[in-house]
C-alpha positions in Angstrom: 36.2 21.9 17.4 38.1 18.9 16.3 35.3 16.6 16.5 33.7 18.7 13.8 36.7 18.8 11.5 36.8 15.0 11.9 33.6 14.5 11.2 33.7 16.7 8.2 36.9 15.0 6.9 35.4 11.5 7.0 32.0 13.0 5.2 34.6 14.2 2.6 36.5 11.0 2.4 33.3 9.0 1.9 32.0 10.8 -0.7 34.9 10.6 -2.5 35.1 6.9 -1.8 31.6 6.4 -3.1 32.3 8.5 -6.3 35.1 6.2 -7.1 33.2 3.2 -6.4 29.9 4.6 -8.4 27.8 4.3 -5.2 25.1 7.1 -4.7 26.6 9.3 -1.8 22.9 10.3 -0.5 21.6 6.7 -0.2 24.9 5.7 1.5 24.5 8.3 3.9 20.9 7.4 4.4 21.7 4.0 5.2 24.5 5.1 7.7 21.8 7.5 9.2 19.3 4.4 9.7 22.2 2.3 11.5 23.0 4.7 13.6 19.0 5.4 14.5 18.9 1.5 15.0 21.6 1.1 17.6 20.0 4.3 19.5 16.6 3.2 19.2 17.3 -0.8 19.2 14.8 -0.8 16.1 15.3 -3.5 13.8 12.2 -2.7 11.4 13.2 0.9 10.9 16.5 -0.2 9.4 15.1 -2.9 7.3 12.4 -0.4 6.0 15.4 2.3 5.0 17.2 -0.5 3.2 14.2 -1.6 1.1 13.4 2.1 0.6 17.1 2.8 -0.5 17.1 -0.5 -3.0 13.6 0.2 -4.4 14.6 4.0 -5.1 18.0 2.7 -6.9 16.3 0.0 -8.9 13.7 2.5 -10.5 
Protein backbone atom coordinates (compact mmCIF):
# COMPACT_ATOMS: atom_id res chain seq x y z
CA UNK A 1 0.00 0.00 0.00
CA UNK A 2 2.84 2.40 0.76
CA UNK A 3 4.27 1.98 -2.74
CA UNK A 4 1.04 3.31 -4.27
CA UNK A 5 1.04 6.26 -1.89
CA UNK A 6 4.67 7.06 -2.66
CA UNK A 7 4.03 6.83 -6.40
CA UNK A 8 1.04 9.18 -6.11
CA UNK A 9 3.11 11.64 -4.07
CA UNK A 10 5.90 11.54 -6.66
CA UNK A 11 3.44 12.17 -9.49
CA UNK A 12 1.89 15.08 -7.61
CA UNK A 13 5.33 16.55 -6.93
CA UNK A 14 6.31 16.11 -10.58
CA UNK A 15 3.10 17.83 -11.63
CA UNK A 16 3.80 20.76 -9.27
CA UNK A 17 7.36 21.13 -10.53
CA UNK A 18 6.29 20.97 -14.16
CA UNK A 19 3.65 23.67 -13.61
CA UNK A 20 6.18 25.83 -11.78
CA UNK A 21 8.73 25.47 -14.59
CA UNK A 22 6.14 25.86 -17.37
CA UNK A 23 6.63 22.36 -18.77
CA UNK A 24 3.82 20.24 -20.15
CA UNK A 25 3.23 17.49 -17.58
CA UNK A 26 1.86 14.98 -20.11
CA UNK A 27 4.94 15.35 -22.33
CA UNK A 28 7.24 14.90 -19.38
CA UNK A 29 5.34 11.83 -18.20
CA UNK A 30 5.47 10.39 -21.72
CA UNK A 31 9.24 10.85 -21.86
CA UNK A 32 9.68 9.22 -18.47
CA UNK A 33 7.60 6.27 -19.65
CA UNK A 34 9.77 5.93 -22.75
CA UNK A 35 12.90 5.86 -20.57
CA UNK A 36 11.34 3.14 -18.44
CA UNK A 37 10.48 1.16 -21.57
CA UNK A 38 13.98 1.68 -22.92
CA UNK A 39 15.48 0.27 -19.74
CA UNK A 40 13.15 -2.72 -19.74
CA UNK A 41 13.42 -3.56 -23.42
CA UNK A 42 16.90 -2.15 -24.18
CA UNK A 43 15.52 -0.27 -27.17
CA UNK A 44 17.27 2.95 -28.08
CA UNK A 45 15.20 3.61 -31.20
CA UNK A 46 11.91 3.67 -29.31
CA UNK A 47 13.21 6.22 -26.82
CA UNK A 48 14.72 8.46 -29.50
CA UNK A 49 11.51 8.33 -31.55
CA UNK A 50 9.48 9.26 -28.47
CA UNK A 51 11.73 12.27 -27.82
CA UNK A 52 11.36 13.36 -31.44
CA UNK A 53 7.57 13.00 -31.29
CA UNK A 54 7.34 15.11 -28.13
CA UNK A 55 9.58 17.83 -29.57
CA UNK A 56 7.61 17.96 -32.82
CA UNK A 57 4.32 18.13 -30.93
CA UNK A 58 5.62 20.93 -28.70
CA UNK A 59 6.92 23.01 -31.61
CA UNK A 60 3.67 22.89 -33.59
